[in-house]
C-alpha positions as CSV (number, residue, x, y, z in Angstrom):
1,M,0.0,0.0,0.0
2,H,1.3,3.4,-1.0
3,T,0.7,7.1,-0.3
4,L,0.6,9.5,-3.2
5,R,0.6,13.3,-3.1
6,F,-0.3,15.8,-5.8
7,A,-0.6,19.6,-5.6
8,I,-1.4,22.5,-7.8
9,H,-1.7,26.3,-7.3
10,V,-5.0,27.8,-8.6
11,N,-5.4,31.5,-9.1
12,A,-8.8,31.6,-7.5
13,P,-10.1,31.9,-3.9
14,R,-10.6,28.7,-1.8
15,K,-14.4,28.8,-2.0
16,Q,-14.4,29.0,-5.7
17,V,-11.9,26.1,-6.0
18,W,-13.9,24.1,-3.5
19,H,-17.1,24.5,-5.6
20,A,-15.3,23.8,-8.9
21,M,-14.1,20.5,-7.4
22,L,-17.3,19.4,-5.7
23,D,-20.3,20.8,-7.6
24,D,-21.9,18.3,-9.8
25,A,-21.4,19.9,-13.3
26,T,-17.8,20.9,-12.7
27,Y,-17.0,17.6,-10.9
28,R,-18.0,15.8,-14.1
29,E,-15.6,18.0,-16.1
30,W,-12.4,17.6,-14.1
31,T,-12.9,13.9,-13.3
32,S,-13.2,13.1,-17.0
33,A,-9.4,12.9,-16.8
34,F,-10.0,9.6,-15.0
35,S,-12.9,8.3,-17.1
36,P,-15.2,10.3,-19.4
37,G,-18.7,10.2,-18.0
38,S,-17.6,10.1,-14.3
39,Y,-20.1,11.4,-11.8
40,Y,-21.1,10.9,-8.2
41,K,-24.3,10.0,-6.3
42,G,-24.7,11.0,-2.7
43,S,-23.5,13.9,-0.5
44,W,-20.3,15.5,0.5
45,E,-21.6,16.0,4.1
46,Q,-19.5,14.4,6.9
47,G,-20.7,10.9,7.7
48,S,-22.6,10.6,4.3
49,S,-22.3,7.8,1.8
50,I,-21.2,8.6,-1.7
51,E,-20.7,6.6,-4.9
52,F,-18.2,7.6,-7.6
53,L,-19.5,6.1,-10.8
54,G,-19.0,6.0,-14.5
55,P,-19.9,3.9,-17.6
56,D,-17.8,1.0,-18.7
57,P,-15.7,2.5,-21.4
58,E,-16.1,-0.6,-23.5
59,G,-19.9,-0.8,-22.9
60,K,-19.6,-4.4,-21.7
61,T,-20.9,-4.0,-18.2
62,A,-23.3,-1.8,-16.1
63,E,-21.8,1.3,-14.5
64,G,-19.1,0.7,-12.0
65,G,-16.8,2.7,-9.7
66,M,-16.2,3.0,-6.0
67,F,-18.3,3.6,-2.9
68,A,-17.1,5.6,0.1
69,E,-18.1,7.7,3.1
70,I,-17.1,11.2,3.9
71,A,-14.8,10.9,6.9
72,E,-14.3,14.6,7.4
73,N,-15.6,17.8,5.8
74,R,-14.3,21.3,6.9
75,P,-15.8,23.5,4.1
76,Y,-13.2,25.3,2.0
77,E,-10.3,23.8,4.0
78,F,-10.3,20.0,4.1
79,L,-12.2,17.0,2.8
80,S,-11.5,13.3,3.6
81,T,-13.1,10.5,1.8
82,R,-12.7,6.9,3.1
83,H,-13.1,4.5,0.2
84,L,-14.9,1.3,1.3
85,G,-14.9,-0.8,-1.9
86,V,-15.6,-1.1,-5.6
87,I,-18.9,-1.3,-7.5
88,E,-18.8,-3.8,-10.4
89,N,-21.8,-4.4,-12.6
90,G,-23.9,-2.4,-10.0
91,V,-22.8,-4.7,-7.1
92,K,-20.9,-3.3,-4.1
93,K,-17.8,-5.3,-3.2
94,P,-16.3,-4.1,0.1
95,W,-12.5,-4.2,0.7
96,G,-12.7,-4.8,4.4
97,A,-11.5,-2.8,7.3
98,D,-7.9,-4.0,6.9
99,K,-7.5,-2.0,3.7
100,P,-8.4,1.6,4.5
101,V,-8.0,3.9,1.4
102,Y,-8.3,7.6,2.0
103,E,-8.5,10.5,-0.5
104,N,-7.8,13.8,1.3
105,Y,-8.1,17.3,-0.2
106,T,-6.5,20.3,1.5
107,F,-7.2,23.9,0.4
108,A,-4.8,26.6,1.6
109,D,-4.5,30.3,0.8
110,K,-1.3,31.3,-1.0
111,D,-0.2,34.2,-3.1
112,G,-3.7,35.5,-3.6
113,G,-4.9,32.0,-4.8
114,T,-5.3,28.5,-3.5
115,D,-2.9,25.6,-3.1
116,V,-4.8,22.4,-3.5
117,T,-3.1,19.2,-2.2
118,V,-4.5,15.7,-2.8
119,E,-3.1,12.9,-0.7
120,L,-4.1,9.3,-1.4
121,T,-3.3,6.7,1.3
122,G,-3.5,2.9,1.1
123,I,-3.2,2.8,-2.7
124,P,-2.5,-0.8,-4.0
125,D,0.3,-1.3,-6.5
126,E,-2.0,-1.9,-9.4
127,Y,-3.3,1.7,-9.2
128,M,0.0,3.6,-8.9
129,A,0.8,4.1,-12.6
130,M,-2.7,5.1,-13.5
131,Y,-2.9,7.7,-10.6
132,D,0.6,9.1,-11.4
133,D,-0.6,9.6,-14.9
134,T,-4.2,10.9,-14.4
135,W,-4.1,13.0,-11.2
136,P,-1.8,15.7,-12.7
137,K,-4.2,15.9,-15.7
138,A,-7.3,16.1,-13.4
139,L,-5.8,18.8,-11.3
140,A,-4.8,20.8,-14.4
141,K,-8.4,20.6,-15.6
142,L,-9.7,21.6,-12.1
143,K,-7.4,24.7,-12.3
144,E,-8.7,25.6,-15.7
145,I,-12.3,25.3,-14.5
146,A,-11.8,27.3,-11.2
147,E,-9.9,30.1,-13.0
148,R,-12.4,30.7,-15.7
């Protein structure tokens, strides 16, 4: 299991960057770097359940993705998502408590804009190359959205 960290500076206030990252329409835009058609169902409220979904790019199976809970939400400062498992063909498959995977977002004021840091913990080997490739692209897209 690994920890990955990605960061970008966005020339926009924290509140604007936060909404660009989490509001439905703009979430769909920046997460297309991972998979076109990505979206979420659920709430970003602390303690809430949330599903991160998308179509099978080959059209062979029903939608899939991951399911999680919002472990912490301090608006415009910090968001922590604890991933609980995957969704394959519409069926939830939990990982188990021995494999905690967290996706943490930190928003900090800097130089009149916002530093966004994404830290992923508990990442299995098979996801490392994909995340190393796609997270920088996703953050660049988020920056573009938040700055427009």
